[in-house]
Structure formats: C-alpha cells, structure tokens
N, C-alpha and C positions, 0 to 999 in steps of 0.2 A: 418604572421598579424591576431590575436585575433578577432573572429566577435564579434558583439556587439548584446547582447541577450535582448529585451524588452518583459517583460511578461504583460499579462493583466494587474495585479495588479499595476504596476508603473504604465503603461500608463492611469489606470483609476485615479489613486494616483497625477499623474503630472496636470490631466486637473482641479480635485477638491480643490488640494491647489495650493498657500495660499487662492486662491478667485476661486470659479467655473466660467470656460472658460480660456482663452489666452489674453485678453487684455481690458483694461478700458480707459475711458476719461479724460484727465485732461485741466485743462483751458489754456490759453497761455497769460493771461492777467491779471491784480491785479483784485479780488473781494472780499477786506475785508473792504472798505469805502462805504459810503452812495453815495460819489462822484463816486466810479468806477460803483457801480450797475449802477446808473444813465446814465453813460455812456454806460456800457454794453449793459442795457436795456432800459427802457421809462424813460427820453424822448431823452438821446444821438442818441439812434440806429435808430431814423426816419431819421437823416440825411444823411446816407450812402443807405438808404432803396430809398430815393427821386432821390438821386445820379445815384442808379443802375436804376430805372425806367427811368432815362433821358438820360443815356447809357448804356444798360445791360453788355458792354466789362468792366466796372468798377467792378464787381462783382466778378473780378479776382483779382482787389486792396482792396477789404474792406471784403471779406468773405476767407474760407479756399476752394473756388470750385477748385482752382487753384493746389490746392494739396492733393485731395482728389478722392478716387478712390472705386466702387461700385467692391465688387466680388459675384457675384449675379448665383443662380444656382437653379434648381427646384429638385435637388438630384433623376435625372434617371439614371445617369451613374456615380455612386461615386467610385473613385479610380478604384480600378480591382473589387468592391464588388457590382456594377447591380445597380437596381432602387432600392435604399432605401427610399426614399421621402424624402420632402425640410426640414423635422427637423432634421431627422438623418445625412443629409449632414452639419450641421451646425458646429459641431468640424472642418470638413476640411475646410469651407470658414474662420474661424476664423484662420484656421493654414494658411492657404494663406494672408490674413490680415497681418499679423504679419511678414509674408516672406519681404512681402512689406517694411516694416516699417524695418527689420530688414539690407537689401539687399542696398535697395534708398532712405531710409528716408521719402516715400512717405507713405501717413496718408490714413487707408484704413479702411471700414466697410463691414461685410457681409452682406449678404439681401440673404433670400431663402423664394422662392416665392411658394406658395401649388397649383399649377396648371401643369398640362400635355398639357395642351391649348395651341397651338401655339401662337393663337391672343391674348390670356389674357395674355401671358408673354410679350409678345412685345408690348402690350398695359401698362402694369404695369411698365417695364422700361422707356419707353418711357415718361411717367408722372413724371418719378423721374429727367429728365435729369438735372431739374434746379440746383438740388443741387450738382452733382458731376464734377468734370472735366475730368473723364472718366469711361468706363463701361469695367469689366472683366468678360465673360462669363464662368463659370466655371461647368463640370462634369453633361453636358446635353448630354442625347444620340441622336446619329446620327439614320436619317437624319434632326430631327429637329433642331439641332445645326447649322445645314446650313442655314435652312429659317429663323431662327432666329436671327442671327448675320446677314444674306444679308439686311433682313429687316431691321434692328436698324441701319445698317449702311448709309442706304438711308436716314432714318427718322430723323437721330438723328446728332445733329452737334458736338458732342463729341467724342473722339475715344471708339471705341467699337471693344474688342480683344479679341477671342475665344483662351483661352491659349493652352487646348486641342489639337486645331490642330495649331494655328501658333507657339506656345511659341516652340513644337518640331520642326518644320519645320525650323525657325531659327536657333536654335544649331545645327540641321541635317547640314544643310547648310554649317554652317562656318566648322564644321569638316569636312563634303564633301571637302571643297576648300583646304583644309591642305592637305588631303590624297592625292588628285589629283596633286596636286604640288607636295608632296613626289612621286610619281610613273609617275612624267612629263608627265601626262594625259590631256587633256582640255575638260570641262564641254561639250562643244558642239558635240565632238566626242564619249563619254564615252556610252555605253550600260547601262542601268538601270534596276534593276528589284526590283518592290515593292509588297510586301506580307502585303497583310491589308489594303481593300479598307473602311476603317471607317473615321473619322472627321480628325484625325492627319495624317494617310496616302495618302489621296486626298491632305492636305494642305503640303505636305512636297513634294509632285511630281508637284503641282502647282508651290511654291516657286522655285524650280528649274528651270522650262520651264522658269520662268520671268526672270532666271538669263544666260539664253542660253543652258538648256538641250532641245534638238530635240522631238520632241513629236513621231515621226518614233521610237527613242532610246528609248524608256521608255515603259515597259511592265509593267501592274498592274495586280495583281492576288490577288483573294479572296479566300475564302474557295472552292468555286466552280470552281478554275481553271483561266489562261488569260480569261482575260477581253478584248474580240477581235470583232472585228466591225461586227454586224450583231447577236453578243449574246442574247439570251432575257430571259433565264432564271436567277433571279435576280438579275434584274439590276433598275438601277435608274438613272435620269438624271445627278447626281455628277458622277457616274463611268462612266457613256454613254459619258461623255465629253472624256475621258483618255482612249476609246477603239480606238484600232489600229487595219490596215488590217496585219494580220498576221495566220500563220498555226500553231505558237506554242498554245498547249494546256493548258500544265501542270505547276506547278511552275519547276519541274524537268527540262522540257523541255528548259524552259525561260533561267533559270542558266547557260545553256551550252556557254560558250563562251564571258559572261556578265561582264562587269567591276566593277558592283557596287550591292550590294546587300542593300536593304533599309527594315528591318522589323518592323510592329507593330502589330505584330499578336500573336502568342501563342507559348509557350515555346516547343523546339523540330520539328517546321518546316520546319527546313533545316536539309540536313543530310552530312555527309563528303564527300558522291558521289557527293554530288551537287556543295559543293566547290571547290572540286578537277576538278571538269568539268568548273569550271570558266576562264577567262582570266590570263594572267600575274598580277602579282600584285595585286590580286582583294583587292574592300574597301568593308570589312562588317561588317554593322550598326544592329546590333541584337537587337532591342530595346525594345523587348517586356517584360512586367513587370509582375512579380517581377523574373523571369528566361525568360535569351534571348533564342532567335529559337535556336541558337547553342552555345556552349561556346567557349570562346578565345581559353583554353587548345584544344578542338577538331577541330577548324578550323585551330590551328598553325599546328596540330598535321598532318593532309595533304597538306596544303599550309604555310611555314613558311613564305612567300613573303606575306601573308596576312596583310591590315590592319584592327583590327576589333577594334569597338567600341558597347559599350552597356548602357543599362539604370541604371547598376546597380555600386555603389558607391565602389566595393569590387574590382573593374577590372580598369585598365588604361583607357583612354578618355570615362568619363560618359558624357553620352547626358541626359543632367540636365537642367529642364527647368528653374532653378533658375537663370540660366548665361542671359536670354533672358526678362523676362516677366518684371520683375521691373526696368531694364534700358530702354527699349524701352519707359516705360509709367514714366519713368522722362524725357527722352527727349522730350517725348510728350506732358508733362504737362508744362516743363520749356518754350513752345513756345506758350502755350494755344491754343494747336494742335486743327482742325477741325476732325481731324481722322489719326488712325495711317496707311498708304498704306504700297504699296509693295516697294517703293521705301527705307521708313523708317527701313524695314524688313531684306532686302538687305545690309542696311547702318550696322545695328548691326551685321549682319552675317559675313561681312567683318571685322568691327572693333573687333569682337570677333576671329576670323581667325589671323588676323594681331598680336593681344595679344599673342596669343600660340608661335608665331615666336621667340617674344623677350627674352632674357635673363628671368629667372625667381626672382624675388627679394627674398632674406636671410629668410625673414619670413615665406616666400610662403614655400620654401624649407624646413625650420626647422620645420614648421606646419606638412608636408608630411612625414618628416624623410628621404628623399631623394631628390636628385639633378633632374630636373623636365629642362629636353631640349626640342625643339621641332626635335618629329622624329614620328615614328609608335607608341610609347606609351603615347604619348604628344602633340596631334591636336587638343585639346580644354580646355581654361583655366581651372584653378580650380573655384569653386565659391568661395572660401576665397582669391583669390587675390586680394589684395585691390586696383588695378588701375583699375579693373572693373567701379567704380562708375565715375571717371573721363576720361575714356578713350571710354565708348561705348556711354553714354548720347548723347554728344556732335556729334560723330558721327551719331545720330538719329535724333538730333535736325537739324543740316544743311542739313539732306536732305528732311525734312519735311518744311525745308524755303525755299530750291531750286526749291518742286515740290509744291508751294502754299499751304499746311496744316497749314502754321503757321498763326495762329490771331496775335502774337508780337515776330518777329523777334529779335533774340539774336545777338546786337551789337559787344559787344567785347567778343569774343569767350576765350579768356586767361583768361579775368574775370569770365566765367563763369566756367571754368576748376578749377579757385581757390576756388571758391565757392564750388562746388563739393565736391573737396576735406575733406573742414571744416564739411561738413554736416555729415560725418559717425563716428561712435562711435568705436574707438580704441581699448578699452576694449576688445570688442568683438572678434578682430581676436587675441588680445595678449592671451586671453583665450582657442580661439580654438587651437593654437598653441603649449599651453600648455599642453593639454589634449591629442593633438598629441604626442606630444614627450612622455607622460607619456603612451601611447599606446606601444610608438616604444621599450620603455624601460623595460616592460613587469616586473615593479618591486613586490616584495614580500612583502605586506604592513601587518605592525603589527598595529592590532586596540586594544589597550591596556584594553579598558572597554567594554566588552563584554557582560555586566549585564546592559546595557542602550541599549533601541529599536532604538534610533536614531543611535547609532554607528553601530549595528546590521543591519539596513536599508543600513547605509551608505556602510558599509563592502559588503553586497549583491550587492549594486548596482556598486561599485567597480570589482568587478568579473565579472559579467554581462553584462558589459560594455566594456568589453575586455580589462583592462587596467592592469590585472595582477592577483597576487593568494592573495587572503584574509585570514589573518592567525587573528583569533579573540581569544583573552584570556579569558577565563572564563570555568566556567562548562557545561560540554554536555549538562544537563539535565535542566538547566537554560535558555542554547542560545538555546534550542530547543523548549521550552515552549514559550521565548517572540518572536521568529520569528513566531510558529503559532499563536500568540495574531495578529501579523501584519498581518497575511494573506500570511506569507512568510512559508508555511508548509512545501516544499520540500527544502527549502534553505540549512539547514542544511547539507546536504549531499554532497553540494558544497564548502560549507568554510571550512577551516580547522581549527578545535577547538583546542585550546594549552592552558594547565596549567602546574601547578608544578608537580602535580601526574602523568601527563602523558607524560612528556617530559624524554628524556636519560641522558640531560644536566645539572640537577640541581647541579651536585657535583663537576663540572667545574665552575658552573656560581657561586657559594657559594665561592669557591677557590681564583676565581678573587675578590669577593669582599672583602672578610677576607684578600688578600693582600695589597688593596687599603684601607682599612678602619680601621686596627686594630689598628694602631698609634692614631685616632681620636675617640678612647673610646668605640670602637663596639667589644663586644666579640663574638665569637662563635655562642652563642643563638640569639644575634640580629643580626648576618646576616644571619641566617637561616631564623629569623623571616621575615626580608626584603625580602630575594629571593624567598622564598616559599608563601609568602602571601601576600604580595606588588605589585599588577600588576603592577604597573609604575615603581617600579624598576625591577620586571621580564621582562617585555617588554624591557625595557631600556637594559637589559643583551641579551637578545636576539637578538637584534640588535649589540651588541659592540661583540659579536661571530660572527657575518654574517649569524644568522640563520632568517635572512629578513633584506631586503634592505631600508625602511624606517619604521616609527612609527608615528602613529596621536594619540593623547591623550588628556586632558583635559575639555570632555565633562561631568565630574560628579564632578570635584573638582577645585578651584579655581587655578589659572596660577601659584602664587606663590608657593603652596603647590609641584604640580607639577616640577616646574623646583627646588626646594629643593631634590627633590626624584630623577630627573634626574643625579644630581650633584652627588650625591652617584656612579654613574658609569661612567660619561662623565665629561668632562672640561667644565662645561655649566655656566662660571661667568665672571665676569666684568675683572676679572686679566687674563684670557685668551682672550680676547678681544670679547669676545661673545656679541650678542647684538639683541634686539626685535624688527622686522619690520611690521608694520603691514601698508595693503595695502587698500584703502577706493578708492571705485569705486562709481562716483557719476555723473549721467548726461553728458554721455561720457567721464571723466576725470578718470584717475589714480592718485593718488597722496599717495604717501610713507609717514608714521609718525613713528619715532624712537628717545627715544629708548621708546618702550613699556614694556618691562616685566625685563628686566637685572639692567641696571644702574638707580640706584634711585637719584644722585646727583651727573652728569657727571664735572669732570674737561675737560678744552681743548684738553687735549691728549684724556680723553675716549670720547668726542664728535666727533674730528677727527676719530678715530678707527670706533665707532659709523657710520660716512658718508660714508667711506670706506666700510663697511660692507653692508648698503644701498644702494651704487651703483652698487656692488656686484649682489645682489636680483635683482634690475632695469634691470642690464643687462639679466642677468639669464633669466628674464621674457619680453626680446626684445626690451628694451628700452633705450636712449639715457640719460643717467643721466644727472641731473640738480639738484645740493645740493643748499639751501637755510640754512642758519644759522638764524634761527628764535626768535625773542622774541616783546618784547613791544616798542622797540626804533629801529632808522633804521639809521646805518652809525655812531653810537655814539652821536644822539641827539633822547629822552632828555638823559642825562648822567644817568647812572648806574651801579652801582660794579655788580650787576646780570648779565646785558645785555655783560659785559667787556668780559668774558669770550665765548661768541658767536663769537666776531670781533676773539679773539686769537685763536679759533679754525680753523677759517681760515688760521691764520699763518701757525699753526702749517700742514696746508695741502701744504703751500707753500714751506716747509722746505721739506716734504717727495716726493713735485716733483708727485701729483699722475696727473693720466691722464685725470679726467672728470671735468666739469663744477661745480664751486662750489662759494659761495660769501655770506657774512654776516659779522655784524648782521642784520635784518631786520624785518618788520612788517611783516605778513601774507598775506596782501594785495599786498603791493609791491611784495613778492615772487610769488604769483600766479595771479598777473593781469598784463596785458602788457603795459595797460595805464598806469600804477601806477609805471610802470620801467623805461617808457620814462621821469621822472624828473630826473633820475640816469642815464646817456648816458655813465658815467662812471663803471657802475656793468660789472663784468664779464659775468653775464648768458645772453646767446643769446636768452632767450624767458622765458618762466615762469617753474619755477622750477615744479620737479616733486618729488622730496623726502626732507621734512622739519625735520630739525634736531631741536628737541625741547630743553629746557633746563633742564627740571627735568621729573621725571618717571610721576609727579601729573598731570604736564601740558598734558602731551600726552594721557593719561588716558581721562582725560576731555576731551580734543577735541576730539578723537575718539568716545566716548560716545554722546556726541552733535552731532555729525554729523549722527550715526546712528540712534538717538532717534527722532533728531528735522527736517533731511534732507534725509532721508530714505536712506542713503549712505549704500551700500552694502560692509562689512568689511571681508576681508581675513586675518587672523592671530591672533597674532603675530606669522611671520616667524622667526625659530630662526636660527639666521646667524654665523655661525663662530665657529660652534661644530663638531667634528669629525664626527658625525652620521647626518644622514638625519633625522630631528625630528621635527614634526610640533604641536603647542598647540594650539587647539581650545578653545573657549571659553564655558561657561556652559550654553550659551542661544543659542547655535548654533541650525541650522535645521540639517536634516540627508545630506541635499545638502551642507548643509557649511563644514560639517565633511567629505564629499567627493572631495569640494575644496582643505582641508587640505593634502588629501590623493594624489591628482593629484601632488600638488607642491611637497611633500614629494617623489612621484617616480619620479621626474625631478628635484631632488636635488638644488632645489630652496634655495641658503642661506651657 
C-alpha cells in the first residue's frame, strides 16, 4: 500500500487556508434581533448568573462548561521535537482541540502558557477552573508533568488528564488485554519489561499494576539499564516507585524469558536476539514514534509467534491515543465528573478490548480495504470504527458513577447511548471510507486541465497522498513553470505530463473518433483538431482506451461545454440514462440532489432513471438510499400538472420493482424533516430522505448554489452516473481540495 507523503509546503498551506489556524467559534443561539441580544447579554444574562451564584452546579445547565475541555501546554516537549516553547506548540494544541470535536463532539479550546515554572503553571490552570468541564494537559516534559498533574488533580474539582501519560497507557492496556487473551496468559502471571521511564512508560506500568500485574513481575528500564532497588544514578521518585529487587542490569538481561515488552523509547532499542530470548507467544508493543524499537517484520522473522503492536498507522495494531482521550472525556463530561480516576481508565481499556473482539462493521472493512477479525493482527479497534462513540463513553460514565466521581449520574443508559449515536457526523466516516478505497484502487487519474494551478496542486496532492498515479494533460514547460510558481518545484518529476505531441496513441484516438463522428458532420480535419487540440476530448480518449482509470475535468470551463465534449467520446446523455448527482454535505448530513447536469426537463421515465442512478451513487458511498421525488406539493395537494410527473415517477419505480426506498411527490421539508413526515404515516420512507429528485435542471442548480452560498454547504459533484468511464466534472469555482475530492470519487468509480 502506498505511503502518504506530506511536504512542508502542503502542511503550511493546510494551516494557512482558507483562514489561519484550524477552528473558529460559532454561536449556538440566534443573534439577529435586538431581543436575541438582550437575552444573550444584558439584561437577560443576569438571570442565569444569579442562578449559578445560588447553585454552582447549574453552570452545567446554563453555560457550555459541561462540554468544554481546555488543551493546555507550555511547549516543553512538543511531539518528538523537544522544547519549542509555548507559542510554537499552538498548532499541535489546535490539532488536539479539533480531534476532540471530530471524534467525540467535545468542544475544545487550546491554551498555551508561557512558563516553565511549575508553580506558575499550576496556578494559571487552577484559576481557569470555572471555565471548563475538563483539562487535557499536553506536551509537558517529565518530571514536571507528574508534579503538575498531581497537584492539579488534588486542587481542582474537574477532570485533569495528561494524555501523553494516560492516553498511551489506556490504549496499551486495551491491546495487552487482547494479546494475553490470544496467548492464554493472565496479567497477574506475566513478566513485563518496559523500556523508557518517561511520562508514558511510567503511566503504562502504573495502569497495568492497577489492573492486576504484579510489581515484582514488572521490570522498568531506562537509558542506564534496569531500575533496581538500590540504584542511585539517574533516579527520581517516580522511577523509584517501580524499582524491584533483582540481579538483572541490562535490557538484554531483562528480556530473557519475558512475556511482554513495552517500548516507549527509541528506534532500534530492541534487537532480534532480545526478541528470540523471550517466552513463548511473546507480546511486543514497540511504541516509539515515528519509528518503533523493532519493526514487526524483524520481530516476526525470529519469532513468528509474536503479537506485535506499534504507534504507526501503516502496521497492524496501532496504539493510537485518539482511541482514548476523546471518549474518556466524553464519558466524564456527561456525568459532570469531578475527576478521571483509574477505574474510568480501566473501563475505557476493557471497552476498547471488547470492541476489537466483535465483528467489524462493513463500512470499516470497506474503509480499510480488508476484513478485520479479532486475532494477532487486530487486537485494537481502528480509530474510524463508528461504534467507539456509543460503546466507550457509557463504560467510562458507568465506572465514574460506580466510584462516586459523578456529579450527575446518568439515569437511562439506553437513552444515553442513543444520544451518543446521533452526536457524530456520518459524513466524516463516509469520506474516510472513500479515501481508503481510492488508496486501495491505486487508479491512474487523468487531470484534463494541466494549465490550471488548482488542478496541478490537486494532481500533486493525489499522488503524494498515495492514492495512485497522476496523469496531467498539458505542456511540459507550462506545467513546470506553474508548479514552480505554486512552490512545488520538484513535483513535475513525480507526475506524468501527457499531451497529443508526446503520446504514441494519437492515430488510434483519431481513428476511433472518426468512426464515431464521421456521420455527424465531422471531417478528418475536424477530428484532428478535436483529438490533438481539445484537452477534454483528448483526456476522454485516453480514458476510453484504458490509458487512465478515471478522469477529472471542469475546473476551467462550464459543465455544459465539458459534457458536450465528453459526448464526442462516450455516450453521456439522457438517452443513455446518464444523470448528474450532486452531494451536499452540511452540518453532519449528506443529501444528494439530481439531476444537476444532464436532463433539462425530465419526464417520469427519466426521473425514474435519475432515481436509480442516485441510489447507485448513494450505495457506492456506503449509504442506504431513501429517494424523495420533490416538488411544491405533497401527495397531490396543491393540484398541479407540473407536480404530477413527480408522482408518476414513483409509479414507474413501482413497475420496475427496485429494491431501495422511494416516495413522492412531496415538499422538501416533508422529505427531510422526520417531524413533518409524521403527518403522513402511509409514506414508504422509513426516515428522512437522502436523495432528492427535483423536477428540472434549473431547480437543481438553484438548490445547490443556494445551499453553497447561503448555508456554506460543501458541494461534491456533479457526479456523472451511468457512463461507461469513470468521469467526474467539478465546478469552475472548485478549490484544489474540491478537485482532489472529485479525483477520489473517480478512483472509487462512484456512479
């Protein structure tokens, strides 16, 4: 599988565009009229202020405290980069804040404190306590991180969690539970060797001991070897707590006969000889980043019976903190917890371990391009398993309730799980799945408009993201100079630049085109002009002859012009049942609108065809299709012959006996709003529609552009469905990222 490559230019552009940074703050209440402002601020705001003053617990009712976490750092241990200082750590903390939102719908603000003074840091965080429902400490060097966390836990009445310590520990514990289950060993019996006595290493060992591992069975090592009782050199109180009475002095000694190795140290710390000396069915968690202490390949070469996990996503069994901290805080916040205690962390580990033992949902298997089943290469769930959000937080919340950490216990756990399911944005996992499928397909993607800088950036991104080979139609010198102007000087060597002057296939293309068009008024001269000078026709000919697997175009010309050119090569018109399906992504919903490009004024047969095409696109994107034929009337009222064809289209589908849900005609609110649907209990739709079939192309165009401009919806499409080749037409206002999305759809052959 191709590796993703991220260049410095791309990373900087990602943080700079469309606005500097990675998130913004939006209001959750109306702020339009004078009355709104009077309620939001003075005088209306005085009422909740007095209520909170009288009963501090009501802050969780009247403010955002109950779903707000601070990500706080002083930048003394930024990723693997060392002490970069508070300001330079801000991109990491912003990133952590958006992970909270993306994975568990937890609102999060980053705070960078410009001090290395432990007392000053503790005082600053403590004073901010009233603002937040929880504190996530990040990238603070040891041993200060231990002191800071311990003091804040003692002095604050909200959860304080240092993710670098406990996040790693929780995921490590979850994986270890499953690895020991597979090797028929018990945690209280196994000999564990830990290399790396920093924040994460010490936290891992402490949690495992809390789960039953025996102190005498756990050997901790650092750069100076085994931490034994009586050792004086390089010691501190946190290491001393894990010192054991032993004659072992080196990591090599400790590894002999060990059942488990945990590494949070450096690349290459473990040799094949060490692995060979371990007990039967050894468990090796080589978690050093970015490179493990020993690679899975090297470990398995000497010990095929080993179960290996790393911190990397390109190997099986990734120990990834994103499986832990979002869900720990979600569960803790939802019981208004006073702390995140050991029992809550252990409950999180057990919930993760149990999830990995279950059958994996189809959409996860689809996203990873392989079936994942519980076993040596799958002991930890994947971060994109949609069940995490409603399986882990309830376990954490229950443990918090059982141990008295909850200010507000959850009464109805079933209702709580349902509420968690509805919190998450389904579009994220859909797009993730499509990207993973594209990466597995490794399609050769034809980018038709190589003279446009956005297209060139998209082509480079496509190739560097490991999605496949980018074929750019353009002139070598022009492409090169435009890439250089975009700061991508070296990229022209990576992509393949194709044009009529450098292809061996021009005569074949012209022969094909002549056979197809000579009875439509095109002579040999016209054919040469089309094949050799029109990049849209040339690109379509490449695709038709298998010289690429997908085609993206439309960034520089109107879609009607593009479609006309494509029809010279493919049958891409209404007579061949082709339709344009546009996806709108907005506030966690995905709705398809059709037909947005091919059918000007479709009749009921055309509308039924469009519905079938829309259902195929939805299924290709991992959705259960629910089609609504929409109009300005609902089930015959008000009466109008304009709406009649929409009702007849549903009757056509009755005769065809299709397998997806459909209904019509109806207004858009009845199609999309489950409350409005309750007035029509006879409707065949089991929930809100996700495909809207509109009466004409003009209504489709108006709807899409209105949603884009007024609501800020993300528009993907039109997706050309029903053509023999995988062709996607983007709009002239597309960004490089939009064009990349269309290439991904083309690679997946969506439609």
